[in-house]
C-alpha positions in Angstrom: -18.5 2.4 -2.1 -15.8 5.0 -1.9 -15.8 8.8 -1.5 -14.6 11.1 -4.2 -13.8 14.8 -4.0 -13.0 17.3 -6.7 -10.6 20.2 -6.3 -10.0 22.6 -9.3 -11.4 20.0 -11.7 -9.2 17.1 -10.5 -10.5 14.0 -8.8 -9.4 12.9 -5.3 -10.3 9.5 -3.8 -10.5 9.6 0.0 -9.7 6.5 2.0 -12.9 4.8 3.2 -11.6 4.0 6.7 -15.1 3.3 7.9 -15.9 0.5 5.5 -14.6 -0.8 2.2 -10.9 -0.1 2.7 -7.8 -2.3 2.8 -7.4 -1.5 6.5 -10.6 -3.4 7.1 -10.1 -6.4 4.8 -9.1 -9.1 7.4 -11.7 -8.2 9.9 -14.3 -7.7 7.1 -13.6 -11.2 5.7 -13.8 -12.8 9.1 -17.0 -11.0 10.1 -18.6 -11.4 6.7 -19.0 -7.7 6.2 -21.7 -6.7 3.6 -19.1 -5.2 1.3 -17.1 -8.5 1.1 -17.8 -10.4 -2.1 -20.4 -13.2 -1.7 -18.0 -16.2 -2.4 -15.9 -15.1 0.6 -18.9 -14.4 2.9 -20.3 -17.9 2.3 -16.9 -19.8 2.5 -15.7 -21.7 5.5 -12.1 -20.7 4.9 -10.3 -18.0 3.0 -6.9 -17.5 1.3 -6.2 -13.8 0.9 -3.8 -13.1 -1.9 -2.3 -9.6 -1.8 -0.8 -8.6 -5.2 1.4 -5.6 -4.6 0.8 -2.7 -7.0 -2.1 -4.3 -8.9 -4.6 -1.5 -8.9 -8.2 -1.7 -10.0 -7.4 0.0 -13.3 -5.2 -3.0 -14.2 -7.7 -5.7 -13.5 -11.2 -4.3 -14.1 -11.4 -5.5 -17.7 -9.2 -8.6 -17.5 -10.7 -12.0 -18.3 -10.1 -13.9 -15.1 -10.4 -11.0 -12.8 -13.6 -9.7 -14.4 -15.2 -13.1 -13.9 -14.6 -12.9 -10.2 -17.2 -11.3 -7.9 -16.5 -8.0 -6.2 -15.2 -4.6 -7.2 -12.9 -1.7 -6.1 -12.2 -0.6 -2.6 -9.8 2.1 -1.4 -6.2 2.0 -0.2 -5.0 4.2 2.6 -2.9 7.4 2.6 -0.2 7.4 1.5 -1.1 4.7 -1.0 2.3 3.1 -0.8 3.6 -0.4 0.1 4.9 0.1 3.7 1.9 2.1 4.8 -0.8 0.0 3.0 0.6 -3.4 3.9 0.9 -2.4 7.5 -2.8 -1.3 7.4 -3.8 -4.7 6.0 -1.9 -6.7 8.5 -2.7 -4.6 11.6 -6.2 -3.6 10.6 -5.4 0.0 11.5 -5.3 3.3 9.6 -1.9 4.9 9.2 -2.4 7.4 11.9 -2.6 4.6 14.4 0.1 2.2 13.2 2.5 5.1 12.4 4.2 3.7 9.2 3.5 6.9 7.3 5.4 6.2 4.1 8.3 4.6 2.3 11.0 7.1 3.5 10.4 8.8 6.8 12.3 11.6 8.6 13.0 10.5 12.2 14.8 13.7 13.3 18.1 11.8 13.1 17.9 11.2 9.4 15.6 9.5 6.8 14.6 5.9 7.3 14.1 3.6 4.3 11.3 1.5 5.8 11.5 -1.4 3.3 15.3 -1.7 3.7 15.0 -0.8 7.4 18.2 1.3 7.1 18.9 5.0 7.4 19.7 7.0 4.3 23.5 7.1 3.8 24.1 4.1 6.1 23.3 3.2 9.6 20.9 0.9 11.4 17.2 1.6 11.5 15.3 2.1 14.8 14.0 -0.8 16.9 11.0 -2.2 14.8 9.1 -3.1 17.9 9.2 0.5 19.1 8.6 2.1 15.8 5.5 0.0 15.1 4.5 -1.9 18.2 1.1 -3.5 17.1 0.9 -7.2 16.5 -0.5 -8.5 13.2 -4.1 -9.7 12.8 -5.3 -8.6 16.2 -2.7 -10.9 17.8 -4.3 -14.0 16.1 -1.5 -16.1 14.6 -2.8 -16.1 11.0 -0.2 -17.9 8.8 1.6 -15.7 6.3 2.9 -17.0 2.9 5.6 -14.7 1.6 9.0 -14.7 0.0 11.5 -16.7 2.1 14.1 -13.9 1.9 11.8 -11.5 3.7 12.1 -13.4 6.9 14.0 -11.7 9.7 14.0 -8.2 8.2 12.9 -5.1 10.2 10.1 -4.5 7.7 8.7 -8.0 8.0 8.8 -7.6 11.8 6.6 -4.5 11.7 4.2 -6.1 9.2 3.8 -9.6 10.6 4.8 -9.5 14.3 3.4 -12.6 16.0 2.4 -14.4 12.8 4.0 -17.7 11.6 5.8 -17.2 8.3 5.9 -19.8 5.5 8.5 -18.7 3.0 8.4 -19.6 -0.7 11.5 -19.6 -2.9 9.7 -19.3 -6.2 6.1 -18.2 -7.0 5.4 -21.9 -7.8 5.4 -22.5 -4.0 2.5 -20.1 -3.2 -0.3 -22.5 -4.1 1.4 -25.5 -2.4 1.9 -23.6 0.9 -1.7 -22.3 0.8 -3.1 -25.7 0.0 -1.2 -27.4 2.8 -2.3 -24.8 5.4 -5.9 -25.1 4.4 -5.7 -28.9 4.4 -4.2 -28.7 7.9 -7.3 -26.9 9.1 -6.4 -23.2 8.9 -9.5 -21.0 8.3 -7.6 -17.9 7.1 -4.3 -17.7 5.2 -2.6 -14.5 4.1 -0.4 -14.7 1.0 1.7 -12.0 -0.7 3.3 -11.5 -4.1 5.2 -8.4 -5.2 5.7 -8.9 -8.9 3.2 -6.3 -10.3 4.8 -3.5 -8.2 8.3 -4.3 -9.4 7.4 -4.5 -13.0 5.3 -1.3 -13.0 8.1 0.6 -11.3 10.9 -0.6 -13.4 9.3 -1.2 -16.8 6.2 1.0 -16.7 2.6 0.0 -17.5 2.5 0.7 -21.2 4.9 -1.9 -22.4 4.0 -5.6 -22.8 5.9 -6.5 -19.7 3.2 -5.2 -17.4 0.4 -6.8 -19.4 2.3 -10.1 -19.2 2.7 -9.7 -15.5 -1.0 -9.2 -15.0 -1.6 -12.3 -17.1 0.8 -14.2 -14.9 -1.2 -13.1 -11.9 -4.4 -14.3 -13.5 -2.8 -17.7 -14.0 -1.6 -17.7 -10.4 -5.1 -17.1 -9.1 -6.5 -19.9 -11.3 -3.7 -22.3 -10.0 -4.4 -21.3 -6.4 -8.1 -22.0 -6.9 -7.4 -25.3 -8.6 -5.8 -26.7 -5.5 -8.3 -25.5 -2.9 -11.7 -27.0 -2.1 -15.0 -25.4 -3.0 -15.5 -24.5 0.7 -12.5 -22.2 0.5 -12.6 -18.7 -1.2 -9.6 -17.2 -3.0 -9.8 -13.4 -2.3 -7.6 -11.0 -4.4 -6.7 -7.5 -3.3 -3.7 -5.1 -3.6 -2.1 -2.5 -1.4 -2.2 0.3 -4.1 -2.2 0.9 -7.8 0.2 2.8 -10.1 0.4 6.0 -12.1 2.8 6.2 -15.0 5.0 9.3 -14.8 4.8 11.9 -17.5 6.9 14.6 -15.9 9.4 15.1 -13.1 9.1 18.1 -10.9 12.2 19.7 -9.5 11.6 21.7 -6.2 13.9 24.5 -7.3 14.5 27.4 -5.1 13.1 25.8 -1.9 16.3 24.5 -0.4 16.6 27.4 2.0 13.2 26.4 3.4 13.5 22.6 3.5 15.4 20.7 6.2 14.6 17.3 4.8 12.5 15.5 2.1 10.8 12.1 2.7 7.8 10.2 1.6 7.2 9.1 -2.0 7.8 10.6 -5.4 4.0 11.2 -5.6 3.4 12.1 -2.0 6.3 14.2 -0.8 6.9 15.2 2.8 8.7 18.5 3.1 10.0 19.1 6.6 10.6 22.8 7.0 13.5 24.5 8.6 12.7 26.1 11.9 10.2 28.9 11.5 9.8 28.4 7.7 6.7 26.2 7.6 4.2 28.9 6.6 6.6 30.4 4.0 7.2 26.9 2.5 3.5 26.2 2.3 2.8 29.5 0.5 5.7 28.9 -1.9 4.5 25.4 -2.8 0.9 26.6 -3.2 2.1 29.3 -5.6 4.3 27.0 -7.7 2.8 23.5 -7.7 -1.0 23.8 -7.4 -1.5 23.1 -11.1 -0.5 19.5 -10.7 -0.7 18.9 -6.9 -2.9 19.1 -3.8 -0.9 21.1 -1.3 -1.5 20.2 2.4 -0.2 21.2 5.7 0.3 18.5 8.3 -2.6 19.8 10.3 -4.9 19.8 7.3 -4.3 16.1 6.5 -4.8 15.1 10.2 -7.9 17.3 10.6 -9.5 16.0 7.5 -9.0 12.4 8.7 -7.0 11.4 5.6 -4.6 9.4 7.7 -7.4 7.9 9.7 -10.2 9.0 12.1 -7.9 8.9 15.1 -5.3 11.7 15.5 -1.7 10.4 15.5 0.5 10.5 18.5 3.1 13.2 18.8 5.8 10.8 17.6 3.9 9.8 14.6 3.0 13.4 13.8 6.7 14.2 13.5 7.0 11.6 10.7 4.6 13.7 8.6 6.1 16.7 6.7 5.1 20.3 7.7 4.0 20.6 4.1 2.9 17.7 1.9 2.8 17.7 -2.0 0.2 15.2 -3.2 0.4 14.7 -7.0 -3.0 15.0 -8.8 -1.5 14.7 -12.3 1.0 12.0 -13.6 4.0 13.7 -12.1 6.7 12.8 -9.6 8.7 15.1 -7.3 12.5 14.9 -7.4 14.5 14.4 -4.2 18.1 15.1 -4.9 19.1 12.9 -2.0 17.3 9.9 -3.5 18.2 9.9 -7.2 17.3 6.3 -7.8 13.6 7.3 -7.3 13.7 9.3 -10.5 14.6 6.3 -12.6 11.3 4.6 -11.8 8.7 4.7 -14.7 5.6 4.7 -12.5 4.8 5.4 -8.9 2.1 5.8 -6.2 1.4 7.4 -2.9 -1.2 10.1 -3.6 -5.0 10.3 -3.9 -5.6 9.8 -7.6 -8.0 6.9 -8.6 -5.2 5.0 -10.3 -3.3 4.5 -7.1 -6.1 4.6 -4.6 -8.5 2.1 -6.0 -7.7 -1.6 -5.6 -9.6 -4.8 -6.3 -11.5 -6.9 -3.7 -12.4 -9.9 -5.8 -13.3 -13.5 -4.8 -13.9 -16.9 -6.3 -14.3 -20.4 -4.8 -11.8 -23.1 -5.0 -12.3 -25.7 -7.8 -10.3 -28.7 -6.6 -13.5 -30.6 -5.5 -15.4 -30.1 -8.7 
């Protein structure tokens, strides 16, 4: 179902942009693609529940999730929330929608995409210019998400043109979805960010993450319990998580780097003028034991951001050199110290962050 590649004994999972990939979920569900689980292919309506950060490794052996039909599909690159959610909502690979990571160098500074603000203060760019595509092929699919997300720049690039239905507590997700299906909607998109927050802040080894996964199981069962048998509940995620074992300081490279951006596991290094080749050589020498080292051109030529080459503007958002973690490590950006307090992360090409569930079950309200 997905392509794997091995480099120096380490496994890489490539995005499956031509098939079972999160960028194709909405169209795949609506067209009844063969890789879509049978309960969804045969349903007359669908509620898609996106559980942020809940990778395949977290659900593959869980009771409720293991009883659902389906299996793993791939995320996109980088396997991080802004990029992956934009691919789900627009149906496009990153190279085409242009949201190339969590923190992006714009030439004028580093943009925090989720907060939609420049590092150190300052207003972010116009969302409509930064990511101009409408959601869901300009079809107004209703979106059920947290009420406080409405009106933000990030929400604008994700769901432009879609009606938002905000919940104030997770107890409202099932009610919103049921009302929309009862009103005749054939497709509802819903989103919950709990697993990502818990994994980042409390790791995946403590009971907190296990309890969060159990909470998500209960949420799925509740959602199914209020929906008719003709409706399918489909569960997916934007990415998984890798728990950190080591932090990597990029010592001795400050003279070559103009700016760092990206993620702790997928670091964009923007080189000072004329220093790109030297920076790549230095990174290859120092970090190859735990990282895949790419140039911007390699990533684009190999189609890892998508089969269509990015525009010149989007190309500038990608580092001259990119460090992609292949081991459980995170790169330290001295300008973003809060990142080093996180216990787990994502963004690279390892199975734990790249493989996500696509699982389905039918509603049970009419039984």
